gemmi code that builds the backbone of each chain (N, CA, C; Angstrom):
import gemmi

chains = {
    "A": [
        ("GLN", (0.636, -0.959, -0.130), (0.196, 0.198, -0.373), (0.934, 1.212, -0.004)),
        ("SER", (0.360, 2.117, -0.772), (0.879, 3.682, -0.913), (0.722, 4.258, 0.793)),
        ("ALA", (1.438, 5.295, 1.564), (1.488, 6.399, 2.156), (0.074, 6.689, 2.122)),
        ("LEU", (-0.478, 7.205, 3.475), (-1.609, 8.113, 3.349), (-1.331, 9.747, 2.985)),
        ("THR", (-1.753, 10.246, 2.501), (-1.478, 11.721, 2.076), (-1.604, 12.899, 3.256)),
        ("GLN", (-0.267, 13.196, 3.368), (-0.897, 14.307, 4.157), (-0.576, 15.636, 3.819)),
        ("PRO", (-0.522, 16.845, 4.312), (0.540, 18.415, 3.573), (1.173, 18.511, 4.521)),
        ("PRO", (2.570, 18.550, 3.764), (3.751, 18.949, 4.447), (3.475, 19.432, 5.467)),
        ("SER", (2.666, 20.745, 5.218), (3.248, 21.545, 6.306), (1.548, 22.355, 6.580)),
        ("ALA", (1.495, 23.087, 7.827), (0.179, 23.509, 8.308), (0.737, 24.833, 9.240)),
        ("SER", (-0.262, 26.009, 9.519), (0.264, 27.113, 10.618), (-1.213, 27.454, 11.133)),
        ("GLY", (-0.558, 28.465, 12.015), (-1.925, 29.308, 12.473), (-1.666, 29.897, 13.272)),
        ("SER", (-1.990, 30.831, 14.200), (-1.740, 32.058, 14.939), (-2.545, 30.979, 16.042)),
        ("PRO", (-1.941, 31.713, 17.265), (-2.170, 31.147, 18.792), (-3.960, 31.286, 19.073)),
        ("GLY", (-4.776, 30.576, 19.526), (-6.071, 30.522, 19.418), (-6.857, 30.276, 18.618)),
        ("GLN", (-6.309, 30.858, 17.465), (-6.572, 29.825, 15.654), (-7.684, 28.259, 16.104)),
        ("SER", (-8.188, 27.904, 15.023), (-8.429, 26.577, 14.554), (-7.439, 26.132, 13.731)),
        ("VAL", (-6.900, 25.068, 13.039), (-5.976, 24.723, 11.886), (-6.742, 23.188, 11.784)),
        ("THR", (-6.996, 22.167, 10.519), (-7.232, 21.371, 10.315), (-6.209, 20.635, 9.362)),
        ("ILE", (-6.063, 19.772, 9.753), (-4.613, 18.815, 8.787), (-5.444, 17.225, 8.353)),
        ("SER", (-5.599, 17.218, 6.766), (-6.165, 16.162, 6.291), (-4.887, 14.894, 6.290)),
        ("CYS", (-5.731, 13.745, 5.942), (-5.331, 12.159, 5.395), (-5.782, 11.626, 4.437)),
        ("THR", (-5.170, 11.710, 3.859), (-6.312, 11.199, 2.471), (-5.593, 9.715, 2.060)),
        ("GLY", (-6.442, 8.641, 2.133), (-6.115, 7.435, 2.065), (-7.051, 6.673, 0.496)),
        ("THR", (-7.626, 5.491, 0.861), (-8.488, 4.885, 0.239), (-9.542, 4.123, 0.440)),
        ("SER", (-10.510, 3.770, -0.131), (-11.283, 2.660, -0.011), (-11.127, 1.194, 0.504)),
        ("SER", (-9.374, 1.149, 0.908), (-9.040, 0.168, 1.165), (-8.395, 0.210, 3.026)),
        ("ASP", (-8.310, 1.313, 2.918), (-7.690, 1.998, 4.539), (-8.399, 2.653, 4.750)),
        ("VAL", (-8.423, 3.914, 5.005), (-9.159, 5.008, 5.584), (-10.519, 4.950, 5.470)),
        ("GLY", (-10.861, 4.764, 4.200), (-12.384, 4.524, 4.044), (-13.306, 3.075, 4.446)),
        ("ALA", (-12.444, 2.092, 4.563), (-12.682, 0.923, 5.176), (-13.062, 0.786, 6.297)),
        ("TYR", (-12.239, 1.422, 7.446), (-11.772, 1.116, 8.965), (-12.472, 2.372, 9.765)),
        ("ILE", (-12.758, 1.965, 10.406), (-12.155, 2.816, 11.598), (-11.144, 2.837, 12.457)),
        ("TYR", (-10.226, 2.221, 12.154), (-8.976, 2.171, 13.157), (-8.180, 3.425, 12.181)),
        ("VAL", (-8.389, 4.707, 12.475), (-7.483, 5.374, 11.461), (-7.289, 6.433, 12.931)),
        ("SER", (-5.845, 6.569, 13.086), (-5.015, 7.020, 14.575), (-4.554, 8.784, 14.032)),
        ("TRP", (-4.256, 9.086, 14.853), (-3.446, 10.727, 14.403), (-2.398, 10.863, 15.890)),
        ("TYR", (-1.080, 10.695, 15.642), (-0.136, 10.878, 16.463), (0.886, 12.106, 16.802)),
        ("GLN", (1.237, 12.725, 17.521), (2.247, 13.889, 17.861), (3.393, 13.287, 18.141)),
        ("GLN", (4.467, 14.563, 17.317), (5.840, 14.117, 17.913), (6.374, 15.440, 17.997)),
        ("HIS", (6.999, 15.612, 19.249), (7.958, 16.728, 19.835), (9.301, 16.723, 18.576)),
        ("PRO", (9.987, 17.372, 18.359), (11.672, 17.072, 18.289), (12.099, 16.272, 19.284)),
        ("GLY", (12.867, 14.978, 19.090), (13.841, 14.524, 19.801), (12.584, 13.436, 20.671)),
        ("LYS", (11.529, 13.424, 20.254), (10.647, 12.971, 20.968), (9.968, 11.604, 20.711)),
        ("ALA", (9.907, 10.335, 21.247), (8.907, 9.413, 20.631), (7.174, 10.143, 20.351)),
        ("PRO", (6.319, 9.624, 19.564), (5.559, 9.935, 18.705), (4.317, 9.419, 20.007)),
        ("LYS", (3.298, 10.461, 20.160), (2.463, 10.152, 21.294), (0.551, 9.911, 20.708)),
        ("LEU", (0.105, 9.223, 21.170), (-1.317, 9.250, 20.644), (-2.378, 10.048, 21.267)),
        ("LEU", (-2.852, 10.559, 19.880), (-3.447, 12.005, 19.987), (-5.044, 11.703, 20.248)),
        ("ILE", (-5.610, 10.652, 18.923), (-6.678, 10.117, 18.304), (-6.758, 8.907, 18.184)),
        ("TYR", (-7.919, 7.923, 18.329), (-7.637, 6.713, 18.245), (-9.044, 6.532, 17.532)),
        ("GLU", (-9.387, 5.581, 16.735), (-11.057, 5.002, 15.938), (-11.771, 6.327, 15.762)),
        ("VAL", (-10.641, 7.083, 14.832), (-11.383, 8.396, 13.951), (-11.522, 9.475, 15.028)),
        ("ASN", (-12.115, 9.420, 16.113), (-12.683, 10.798, 16.998), (-12.570, 10.276, 18.613)),
        ("LYS", (-11.686, 9.649, 18.681), (-11.653, 9.164, 20.474), (-10.050, 9.542, 20.638)),
        ("ARG", (-10.040, 10.469, 22.193), (-9.184, 10.730, 22.568), (-9.198, 9.947, 23.759)),
        ("PRO", (-7.505, 9.611, 24.025), (-7.297, 8.881, 25.238), (-7.175, 9.868, 26.662)),
        ("SER", (-6.955, 9.764, 27.612), (-7.028, 9.576, 28.529), (-6.040, 10.990, 28.749)),
        ("GLY", (-6.158, 12.466, 28.883), (-5.530, 12.873, 29.127), (-4.935, 14.093, 28.055)),
        ("VAL", (-5.279, 13.762, 27.038), (-5.280, 14.423, 25.737), (-6.558, 15.697, 25.441)),
        ("PRO", (-6.183, 16.901, 25.303), (-7.148, 18.293, 25.495), (-8.558, 17.360, 24.250)),
        ("GLU", (-9.620, 18.353, 25.168), (-10.232, 18.392, 24.125), (-10.186, 19.511, 22.656)),
        ("ARG", (-9.624, 20.038, 22.770), (-9.560, 20.698, 21.685), (-8.756, 19.941, 20.397)),
        ("PHE", (-8.193, 19.070, 20.390), (-7.629, 18.127, 19.546), (-9.146, 16.958, 19.177)),
        ("PHE", (-9.597, 17.166, 17.828), (-10.439, 16.569, 17.469), (-10.070, 15.877, 16.608)),
        ("GLY", (-10.934, 14.617, 15.800), (-10.830, 13.571, 14.741), (-12.533, 13.264, 14.392)),
        ("SER", (-12.230, 13.632, 12.903), (-13.100, 13.082, 11.852), (-12.820, 12.111, 10.915)),
        ("LYS", (-14.000, 11.833, 10.290), (-13.452, 10.931, 9.255), (-15.128, 11.518, 7.848)),
        ("SER", (-14.419, 11.790, 7.170), (-15.562, 11.329, 5.379), (-14.486, 10.680, 4.313)),
        ("GLY", (-15.502, 9.625, 4.134), (-15.038, 8.750, 2.579), (-13.685, 8.612, 3.228)),
        ("ASN", (-13.141, 8.679, 1.792), (-11.472, 8.177, 2.284), (-10.395, 9.372, 2.798)),
        ("THR", (-11.299, 10.471, 3.538), (-10.149, 11.592, 4.109), (-10.755, 11.458, 5.675)),
        ("ALA", (-9.790, 11.219, 6.106), (-9.042, 11.604, 7.923), (-9.207, 13.071, 7.929)),
        ("SER", (-9.645, 13.569, 8.840), (-9.169, 15.042, 9.365), (-8.868, 15.119, 11.176)),
        ("LEU", (-7.741, 15.997, 11.162), (-7.643, 16.356, 12.737), (-7.787, 17.650, 12.764)),
        ("THR", (-8.397, 18.406, 13.968), (-8.776, 19.901, 13.804), (-8.325, 20.041, 15.317)),
        ("VAL", (-7.356, 20.875, 15.220), (-6.729, 21.438, 16.716), (-7.311, 23.264, 17.124)),
        ("SER", (-7.959, 23.011, 18.188), (-8.865, 24.619, 17.854), (-8.262, 25.096, 19.044)),
        ("GLY", (-7.945, 26.212, 19.224), (-7.364, 26.847, 20.402), (-6.235, 27.476, 20.601)),
        ("LEU", (-5.251, 27.206, 19.311), (-3.621, 26.683, 19.056), (-3.349, 27.430, 19.758)),
        ("GLN", (-2.346, 26.403, 20.329), (-1.186, 26.891, 21.608), (0.272, 26.441, 21.114)),
        ("ALA", (1.563, 27.483, 21.670), (2.624, 26.981, 21.792), (2.998, 25.932, 21.287)),
        ("GLU", (2.991, 25.156, 22.371), (3.035, 23.682, 22.678), (2.312, 22.322, 21.874)),
        ("ASP", (1.558, 23.571, 20.749), (0.977, 22.868, 19.409), (2.016, 22.463, 18.623)),
        ("GLU", (3.065, 23.177, 18.373), (4.053, 23.380, 17.829), (4.842, 22.034, 17.311)),
        ("ALA", (4.231, 21.339, 16.421), (5.023, 19.636, 16.694), (4.606, 18.615, 14.964)),
        ("ASP", (5.336, 17.656, 14.952), (5.177, 17.115, 13.615), (3.396, 16.379, 14.013)),
        ("TYR", (2.625, 15.912, 13.070), (1.357, 15.105, 13.203), (1.069, 14.218, 12.238)),
        ("TYR", (0.790, 12.586, 12.757), (0.675, 12.033, 11.685), (-0.262, 11.212, 12.002)),
        ("CYS", (-0.946, 10.824, 10.514), (-1.829, 9.776, 10.756), (-1.574, 8.311, 10.329)),
        ("ASN", (-2.658, 7.433, 10.739), (-2.152, 6.111, 10.515), (-3.769, 5.198, 10.526)),
        ("SER", (-3.775, 4.637, 9.564), (-4.725, 3.826, 9.360), (-4.915, 1.952, 9.014)),
        ("TYR", (-5.019, 1.176, 9.341), (-5.103, -0.099, 9.739), (-5.313, -0.175, 8.090)),
        ("ALA", (-4.986, -1.317, 7.199), (-4.814, -1.366, 5.808), (-5.690, -2.829, 5.202)),
        ("GLY", (-5.965, -3.706, 6.011), (-6.760, -5.058, 5.810), (-5.902, -5.994, 5.037)),
        ("SER", (-5.566, -5.455, 3.891), (-4.721, -6.729, 3.072), (-3.484, -7.534, 3.938)),
        ("ASN", (-2.968, -8.296, 4.016), (-1.720, -8.837, 4.559), (-1.727, -7.886, 5.982)),
        ("ASN", (-2.916, -7.386, 6.783), (-2.625, -7.311, 8.209), (-1.406, -5.869, 7.891)),
        ("HIS", (-1.568, -4.810, 7.278), (-0.631, -3.602, 6.954), (-1.134, -2.529, 7.663)),
        ("VAL", (-0.314, -1.504, 8.082), (-0.532, -0.461, 8.967), (0.165, 0.581, 7.996)),
        ("ILE", (-0.412, 1.500, 7.880), (0.207, 2.620, 6.961), (0.026, 3.776, 7.298)),
        ("PHE", (1.216, 4.459, 7.879), (1.402, 5.743, 8.112), (0.684, 7.142, 6.771)),
        ("GLY", (0.460, 8.504, 7.394), (0.540, 9.212, 6.341), (1.754, 10.186, 6.559)),
        ("GLY", (2.428, 10.940, 5.628), (3.586, 11.415, 5.517), (4.635, 12.554, 6.308)),
        ("GLY", (3.337, 13.170, 7.309), (3.423, 13.792, 8.243), (3.300, 15.536, 8.176)),
        ("THR", (2.886, 16.085, 8.774), (2.319, 17.684, 8.680), (3.311, 18.026, 9.669)),
        ("LYS", (4.238, 19.206, 9.727), (4.412, 19.843, 10.636), (3.598, 21.183, 10.726)),
        ("LEU", (3.232, 21.502, 12.268), (2.576, 22.337, 12.541), (2.806, 23.340, 12.845)),
        ("THR", (2.960, 24.466, 12.519), (3.586, 25.764, 13.215), (2.639, 26.447, 13.749)),
        ("VAL", (3.181, 27.058, 14.842), (1.840, 27.710, 15.502), (2.909, 29.508, 15.595)),
        ("LEU", (2.290, 30.136, 14.792), (2.721, 31.635, 14.506), (3.012, 33.006, 15.364)),
    ],
    "B": [
        ("GLU", (2.312, 1.132, 35.394), (2.773, 2.448, 34.575), (3.561, 1.232, 32.889)),
        ("VAL", (2.547, 1.495, 31.578), (3.763, 1.014, 30.827), (4.445, 1.718, 30.293)),
        ("GLN", (5.283, 0.589, 30.491), (7.204, 0.948, 29.757), (7.583, -0.210, 28.510)),
        ("LEU", (7.787, 0.632, 27.532), (9.087, -0.506, 26.467), (10.193, 0.315, 26.397)),
        ("VAL", (11.386, -0.672, 26.736), (12.543, -0.192, 26.592), (13.170, -1.325, 25.465)),
        ("GLU", (13.542, -0.249, 24.566), (14.491, -0.811, 23.358), (16.009, -0.646, 23.213)),
        ("SER", (16.539, -2.142, 23.038), (18.322, -2.515, 23.106), (18.297, -2.885, 21.448)),
        ("GLY", (19.637, -2.864, 21.706), (20.355, -3.721, 20.434), (20.877, -2.633, 19.036)),
        ("GLY", (20.498, -1.595, 19.465), (21.082, -0.795, 17.828), (22.334, -0.822, 17.847)),
        ("GLY", (22.871, -0.494, 16.820), (24.064, 0.222, 16.883), (24.730, 0.390, 15.109)),
        ("LEU", (25.932, 0.299, 15.158), (26.291, 0.534, 13.753), (26.457, -0.491, 13.212)),
        ("VAL", (26.660, -1.118, 11.917), (26.451, -2.153, 11.529), (26.844, -2.115, 9.289)),
        ("GLN", (27.456, -3.023, 9.235), (27.780, -2.913, 7.714), (26.243, -3.595, 6.936)),
        ("PRO", (26.239, -2.926, 5.446), (25.734, -3.647, 4.747), (25.565, -4.762, 4.129)),
        ("GLY", (24.647, -5.373, 4.900), (24.439, -6.684, 4.831), (24.650, -7.807, 5.842)),
        ("ARG", (25.373, -7.256, 6.574), (25.010, -7.534, 8.320), (23.851, -7.653, 8.623)),
        ("SER", (23.913, -8.530, 10.082), (22.402, -8.738, 11.042), (22.970, -7.852, 12.100)),
        ("LEU", (21.560, -7.727, 12.697), (21.557, -7.119, 14.150), (19.653, -7.434, 14.595)),
        ("ARG", (20.133, -7.778, 16.136), (18.545, -7.858, 16.503), (18.543, -7.158, 17.775)),
        ("LEU", (17.292, -6.717, 17.481), (16.687, -5.457, 18.496), (15.783, -6.355, 19.286)),
        ("SER", (15.809, -6.099, 20.731), (14.963, -6.348, 21.586), (14.316, -5.301, 22.181)),
        ("CYS", (12.640, -5.712, 22.852), (11.784, -4.496, 23.723), (11.211, -5.121, 24.954)),
        ("ALA", (12.020, -4.865, 25.979), (11.526, -5.011, 27.329), (10.353, -4.148, 27.670)),
        ("ALA", (8.920, -5.324, 27.860), (7.714, -4.575, 28.235), (6.997, -4.507, 29.719)),
        ("SER", (6.874, -4.126, 29.864), (6.407, -4.139, 31.504), (5.256, -3.270, 32.025)),
        ("GLY", (4.428, -3.240, 32.544), (2.977, -2.382, 33.315), (1.664, -2.856, 32.531)),
        ("PHE", (1.676, -4.138, 31.468), (0.468, -4.569, 30.933), (0.595, -6.019, 30.962)),
        ("THR", (-0.651, -6.718, 30.439), (-0.036, -8.200, 30.578), (-0.079, -8.481, 28.852)),
        ("PHE", (1.033, -8.516, 29.041), (2.029, -8.816, 27.757), (1.383, -9.594, 27.158)),
        ("GLU", (1.218, -10.704, 27.094), (0.949, -11.589, 25.980), (-1.091, -11.547, 25.399)),
        ("HIS", (-1.566, -10.556, 26.129), (-2.855, -10.248, 26.023), (-2.626, -8.992, 24.057)),
        ("TYR", (-1.601, -8.591, 23.887), (-1.658, -7.470, 23.159), (-0.896, -7.752, 21.908)),
        ("ALA", (-1.134, -7.281, 21.002), (-0.674, -7.280, 19.675), (0.693, -6.290, 19.837)),
        ("MET", (1.557, -6.216, 19.292), (2.895, -5.506, 19.452), (3.751, -5.146, 18.314)),
        ("HIS", (3.806, -4.131, 17.385), (4.390, -3.381, 16.695), (6.198, -3.380, 16.632)),
        ("TRP", (7.222, -3.315, 15.472), (8.031, -2.068, 15.542), (7.542, -1.062, 14.328)),
        ("VAL", (8.043, 0.063, 15.036), (7.730, 1.119, 13.515), (8.954, 2.030, 13.843)),
        ("ARG", (9.417, 2.383, 12.537), (11.047, 2.859, 12.385), (10.901, 4.179, 11.628)),
        ("GLN", (11.447, 5.362, 11.694), (12.102, 6.218, 11.220), (13.284, 6.767, 10.894)),
        ("ALA", (13.127, 6.972, 9.476), (14.563, 7.322, 9.580), (15.215, 8.994, 9.600)),
        ("PRO", (16.294, 9.246, 9.541), (16.531, 10.395, 9.879), (16.122, 11.690, 9.137)),
        ("GLY", (15.168, 12.698, 10.009), (14.578, 13.543, 9.478), (13.223, 12.934, 8.551)),
        ("LYS", (13.096, 11.758, 8.552), (11.860, 11.516, 7.801), (10.206, 10.985, 8.643)),
        ("GLY", (9.641, 10.495, 7.779), (8.668, 10.027, 8.368), (8.513, 8.942, 9.379)),
        ("LEU", (6.844, 8.605, 9.872), (7.187, 7.214, 10.760), (7.048, 6.062, 9.433)),
        ("GLU", (7.208, 4.944, 9.516), (6.749, 3.794, 8.841), (6.819, 2.508, 9.524)),
        ("TRP", (5.966, 1.964, 9.582), (5.344, 0.998, 9.943), (6.071, -0.810, 9.549)),
        ("VAL", (6.627, -1.223, 10.567), (7.841, -2.139, 9.988), (7.276, -3.524, 10.249)),
        ("SER", (6.643, -4.113, 11.303), (6.183, -5.741, 11.516), (5.559, -5.415, 12.930)),
        ("GLY", (4.699, -6.589, 13.007), (3.567, -6.835, 14.275), (3.777, -7.764, 14.059)),
        ("LEU", (3.274, -8.328, 15.296), (2.398, -9.867, 15.922), (1.945, -10.025, 17.072)),
        ("ASN", (0.642, -10.907, 17.094), (-0.470, -10.924, 17.799), (-0.496, -12.338, 18.048)),
        ("TRP", (0.423, -12.443, 19.290), (0.353, -13.696, 19.786), (-1.297, -14.549, 20.049)),
        ("SER", (-2.195, -14.127, 20.205), (-3.410, -14.339, 20.563), (-3.896, -14.842, 19.219)),
        ("SER", (-3.905, -14.288, 18.301), (-4.421, -14.576, 17.218), (-3.484, -15.328, 15.914)),
        ("GLY", (-2.427, -15.265, 16.577), (-1.152, -15.803, 15.381), (-0.778, -14.925, 14.034)),
        ("THR", (-1.395, -13.761, 14.187), (-1.196, -12.515, 13.701), (0.459, -12.581, 13.615)),
        ("ILE", (0.959, -12.282, 12.253), (2.283, -11.574, 11.615), (2.386, -11.491, 10.510)),
        ("ALA", (3.135, -9.610, 10.706), (3.188, -9.435, 9.126), (3.756, -7.933, 9.423)),
        ("TYR", (4.609, -8.151, 7.975), (5.356, -7.519, 7.734), (5.387, -6.370, 6.526)),
        ("ALA", (5.723, -5.532, 6.522), (5.833, -4.164, 5.367), (6.754, -5.310, 4.242)),
        ("ASP", (6.148, -4.405, 3.354), (6.862, -5.191, 2.098), (8.594, -4.584, 1.957)),
        ("SER", (8.812, -3.617, 2.627), (9.959, -3.219, 2.268), (11.280, -4.024, 3.315)),
        ("VAL", (10.772, -4.855, 3.969), (11.249, -5.518, 4.835), (11.363, -7.024, 4.860)),
        ("LYS", (10.308, -7.513, 4.061), (9.512, -9.071, 4.186), (11.114, -9.817, 3.338)),
        ("GLY", (10.957, -10.948, 4.465), (12.061, -12.319, 3.745), (13.241, -11.369, 4.204)),
        ("ARG", (13.366, -10.539, 4.957), (14.797, -9.741, 5.653), (14.598, -9.919, 6.915)),
        ("PHE", (13.662, -9.557, 7.465), (13.378, -9.420, 9.149), (12.709, -10.134, 9.637)),
        ("THR", (12.689, -10.686, 11.155), (11.634, -11.529, 11.704), (11.261, -10.954, 13.374)),
        ("ILE", (9.956, -11.239, 13.136), (9.844, -10.445, 14.191), (9.240, -11.618, 15.642)),
        ("SER", (9.321, -11.654, 16.790), (8.876, -12.579, 17.488), (8.906, -11.876, 18.993)),
        ("ARG", (8.238, -13.069, 19.880), (8.459, -12.564, 20.915), (8.229, -13.664, 21.821)),
        ("ASP", (8.743, -12.942, 23.286), (8.610, -14.069, 24.256), (8.105, -13.746, 25.588)),
        ("ASN", (6.684, -14.441, 25.700), (5.805, -13.753, 26.698), (6.564, -14.222, 27.475)),
        ("ALA", (7.228, -15.062, 28.154), (7.666, -15.452, 29.493), (8.458, -14.400, 29.815)),
        ("LYS", (9.392, -13.911, 28.982), (10.416, -12.474, 29.350), (9.523, -11.265, 28.944)),
        ("THR", (8.411, -10.908, 29.017), (7.592, -10.272, 28.523), (8.657, -9.381, 27.433)),
        ("SER", (8.818, -10.012, 26.466), (10.196, -9.215, 25.241), (9.680, -9.436, 23.532)),
        ("LEU", (10.011, -8.319, 23.176), (9.401, -8.560, 21.834), (10.929, -8.335, 20.765)),
        ("TYR", (10.769, -9.131, 19.732), (12.295, -9.048, 19.206), (12.270, -8.223, 17.646)),
        ("LEU", (13.362, -7.836, 17.346), (13.421, -7.771, 15.766), (14.735, -8.510, 15.253)),
        ("GLN", (14.683, -9.260, 14.573), (15.864, -9.748, 13.866), (16.199, -9.413, 12.134)),
        ("MET", (16.859, -8.768, 12.241), (17.046, -7.869, 10.657), (18.198, -8.574, 10.188)),
        ("ASN", (17.952, -9.084, 9.020), (19.157, -9.561, 8.255), (19.466, -9.043, 6.819)),
        ("SER", (20.384, -9.034, 6.204), (20.406, -8.519, 4.742), (20.277, -7.107, 5.022)),
        ("LEU", (20.776, -6.162, 6.232), (20.453, -4.863, 6.523), (20.889, -4.000, 5.093)),
        ("ARG", (20.527, -3.147, 4.700), (20.610, -2.036, 3.430), (20.995, -0.508, 4.226)),
        ("VAL", (21.542, 0.027, 3.074), (21.775, 1.890, 4.116), (20.083, 1.543, 4.436)),
        ("GLU", (19.653, 2.062, 3.373), (18.168, 2.372, 3.681), (17.398, 2.212, 4.896)),
        ("ASP", (18.243, 1.011, 5.285), (16.931, 0.697, 6.542), (17.539, 1.311, 8.300)),
        ("THR", (18.658, 2.417, 7.486), (18.930, 3.475, 8.539), (17.678, 3.974, 9.180)),
        ("ALA", (17.727, 4.054, 10.565), (16.817, 4.630, 10.968), (16.145, 4.403, 12.634)),
        ("LEU", (15.460, 5.064, 13.363), (15.281, 4.824, 14.589), (14.148, 3.862, 14.876)),
        ("TYR", (14.308, 2.703, 15.402), (13.161, 1.958, 15.528), (12.472, 1.710, 16.824)),
        ("TYR", (10.835, 2.223, 16.864), (10.100, 2.130, 18.048), (9.817, 0.718, 18.141)),
        ("CYS", (9.842, 0.274, 19.660), (8.508, -0.888, 19.941), (7.528, 0.016, 20.034)),
        ("VAL", (6.418, -0.927, 19.904), (4.832, 0.174, 19.688), (4.122, -1.185, 20.573)),
        ("LYS", (3.244, -0.843, 21.475), (1.860, -1.706, 21.715), (1.118, -1.283, 21.471)),
        ("ASP", (0.230, -2.266, 20.675), (-1.257, -2.111, 20.072), (-2.239, -1.405, 21.138)),
        ("ARG", (-3.219, -1.140, 20.861), (-4.489, -0.841, 21.880), (-5.501, -1.698, 22.301)),
        ("HIS", (-5.602, -2.211, 21.106), (-6.441, -3.809, 21.097), (-5.982, -4.058, 20.071)),
        ("GLY", (-6.672, -5.416, 19.464), (-6.565, -6.213, 18.458), (-5.660, -5.924, 17.706)),
        ("TRP", (-5.868, -5.393, 16.454), (-4.344, -5.339, 15.629), (-4.759, -4.252, 14.867)),
        ("GLY", (-4.013, -3.278, 14.603), (-3.928, -2.405, 14.223), (-4.433, -0.711, 14.283)),
        ("THR", (-5.090, -1.134, 15.624), (-6.436, -0.426, 15.511), (-5.999, 1.111, 16.427)),
        ("ALA", (-4.671, 1.203, 17.031), (-3.966, 2.258, 17.466), (-2.110, 1.896, 18.014)),
        ("PHE", (-1.380, 2.668, 17.286), (-0.257, 2.735, 18.409), (-0.181, 3.305, 19.796)),
        ("GLU", (-0.647, 2.745, 20.834), (-1.164, 3.209, 22.475), (0.142, 3.739, 22.950)),
        ("TYR", (1.002, 2.642, 22.959), (2.451, 3.317, 23.641), (3.772, 3.134, 22.517)),
        ("TRP", (4.679, 3.842, 22.958), (5.787, 4.238, 22.138), (7.205, 3.472, 23.092)),
        ("GLY", (8.193, 2.882, 22.778), (9.383, 3.262, 23.524), (10.097, 4.538, 23.106)),
        ("GLN", (11.219, 4.159, 23.463), (12.383, 5.712, 23.109), (12.622, 5.441, 22.218)),
        ("GLY", (12.820, 4.056, 21.622), (13.683, 3.928, 19.968), (15.180, 3.387, 20.401)),
        ("ALA", (15.461, 2.744, 19.598), (16.817, 1.478, 18.819), (17.188, 2.276, 17.994)),
        ("LEU", (18.209, 3.036, 17.873), (19.050, 3.368, 16.233), (19.905, 2.756, 15.515)),
        ("VAL", (19.770, 2.101, 14.691), (20.632, 1.446, 13.688), (21.067, 2.405, 12.534)),
        ("THR", (22.168, 1.867, 12.527), (23.116, 2.960, 11.699), (23.930, 2.206, 10.701)),
        ("VAL", (23.414, 1.696, 8.894), (23.694, 0.750, 8.271), (24.605, 1.700, 7.430)),
        ("SER", (25.754, 1.322, 7.671), (27.088, 2.245, 6.597), (28.525, 1.614, 6.576)),
        ("SER", (29.186, 1.134, 5.567), (30.125, 0.690, 5.505), (31.669, 1.919, 5.825)),
    ],
}
model = gemmi.Model(1)
for chain_id, residues in chains.items():
    chain = gemmi.Chain(chain_id)
    for i, (resn, *xyz) in enumerate(residues, 1):
        res = gemmi.Residue()
        res.name, res.seqid = resn, gemmi.SeqId(i, " ")
        for name, pos in zip(("N", "CA", "C"), xyz):
            atom = gemmi.Atom()
            atom.name, atom.element = name, gemmi.Element(name[0])
            atom.pos, atom.b_iso = gemmi.Position(*pos), 0.0
            res.add_atom(atom)
        chain.add_residue(res)
    model.add_chain(chain)
structure = gemmi.Structure()
structure.add_model(model)
structure.setup_entities()
């Protein structure tokens, strides 16, 4: 399978909202609820932000919101804060051969 | 508290082998699928391989299939990745990852990674 498609960069000012897209196919994102989002700060391991399209693990602020429409999943970060500046990755279960695929990542800059 | 601690990384020549280990604690190890995910320097995340002992599911990314072997020892609560015929493009930080439940549902916990450098 090919990687999921994410924009390489996104930006917003403090307090604003920004949405990052993650486009796959009807064989992965469009077929399963197992779409997740991860936040990675420089030099750190990724952290699970969203699972099963729109669920937040304990401790993740409600400012992070996940959704999906067809073959495209989205992560919306509202009320941007300086600490939200990081790389964001989506991934999806891909079914065939039990593969899991990631998006290429989006670098979020808080202006 | 869930902890995943990778070891075994290092510098290796192309064509040689290396074995990564991941010591897990803080959860019932045999109940969860475990995976390896890698990140080349300055690049994105790439799922490498996964193993679910309960279902017997094992899978590999096409880029490593036939060269890498994943295994686990439930008694030692450890995950392994045997990497053979290493290539320069296998250079990456390798993360040990715990699945949330089932297979590929979400990568809930991550280790700090083991750096593998393949170079002559």
